[in-house]
One Martini backbone bead per residue (centre of mass of N, CA, C, O) as a GRO file, in nm:
protein
   52
    1UNK     BB    1   5.217 -37.891 -13.420
    2UNK     BB    2   5.267 -37.699 -13.177
    3UNK     BB    3   5.210 -37.664 -12.846
    4UNK     BB    4   5.057 -37.388 -12.851
    5UNK     BB    5   4.849 -37.474 -13.075
    6UNK     BB    6   4.746 -37.727 -12.937
    7UNK     BB    7   4.634 -37.593 -12.679
    8UNK     BB    8   4.445 -37.392 -12.815
    9UNK     BB    9   4.274 -37.608 -12.958
   10UNK     BB   10   4.185 -37.779 -12.721
   11UNK     BB   11   4.042 -37.550 -12.554
   12UNK     BB   12   3.852 -37.457 -12.778
   13UNK     BB   13   3.696 -37.729 -12.819
   14UNK     BB   14   3.607 -37.761 -12.528
   15UNK     BB   15   3.435 -37.507 -12.512
   16UNK     BB   16   3.247 -37.575 -12.747
   17UNK     BB   17   3.123 -37.830 -12.624
   18UNK     BB   18   3.019 -37.704 -12.364
   19UNK     BB   19   2.825 -37.505 -12.509
   20UNK     BB   20   2.663 -37.724 -12.667
   21UNK     BB   21   2.597 -37.921 -12.399
   22UNK     BB   22   2.582 -37.780 -12.115
   23UNK     BB   23   2.866 -37.915 -12.015
   24UNK     BB   24   3.113 -38.086 -11.916
   25UNK     BB   25   3.435 -38.163 -12.078
   26UNK     BB   26   3.639 -38.444 -12.174
   27UNK     BB   27   3.954 -38.462 -12.329
   28UNK     BB   28   4.069 -38.781 -12.453
   29UNK     BB   29   4.333 -38.986 -12.507
   30UNK     BB   30   4.455 -39.299 -12.535
   31UNK     BB   31   4.766 -39.225 -12.485
   32UNK     BB   32   4.713 -39.074 -12.191
   33UNK     BB   33   4.655 -39.360 -12.075
   34UNK     BB   34   4.730 -39.613 -11.793
   35UNK     BB   35   4.499 -39.681 -11.612
   36UNK     BB   36   4.292 -39.960 -11.604
   37UNK     BB   37   4.061 -39.852 -11.423
   38UNK     BB   38   4.013 -39.590 -11.574
   39UNK     BB   39   3.959 -39.705 -11.848
   40UNK     BB   40   3.711 -39.873 -11.769
   41UNK     BB   41   3.540 -39.635 -11.678
   42UNK     BB   42   3.535 -39.486 -11.947
   43UNK     BB   43   3.416 -39.721 -12.123
   44UNK     BB   44   3.137 -39.715 -11.968
   45UNK     BB   45   3.075 -39.379 -12.048
   46UNK     BB   46   3.137 -39.330 -12.324
   47UNK     BB   47   3.098 -39.113 -12.621
   48UNK     BB   48   3.059 -39.122 -12.954
   49UNK     BB   49   3.067 -38.846 -13.189
   50UNK     BB   50   3.315 -38.925 -13.383
   51UNK     BB   51   3.428 -39.107 -13.677
   52UNK     BB   52   3.704 -39.148 -13.908
   0.00000   0.00000   0.00000
C-alpha cells in the first residue's frame, strides 16, 4: 500500500471509530512508539478491540 492510500485508510478508520464510539480515538501502532514512559501510560489505559 503506498503512503497516500495508507494515510487515507488510517484517517478513514479513525473517523469511523470516533463516530462509532462518540469520542476521540487515537490509532497507534507498537512500532511508532519509542518513549518508555509514554508506552507504560498507554499500556495502563489501552483497550483491545480486536485481536487477529
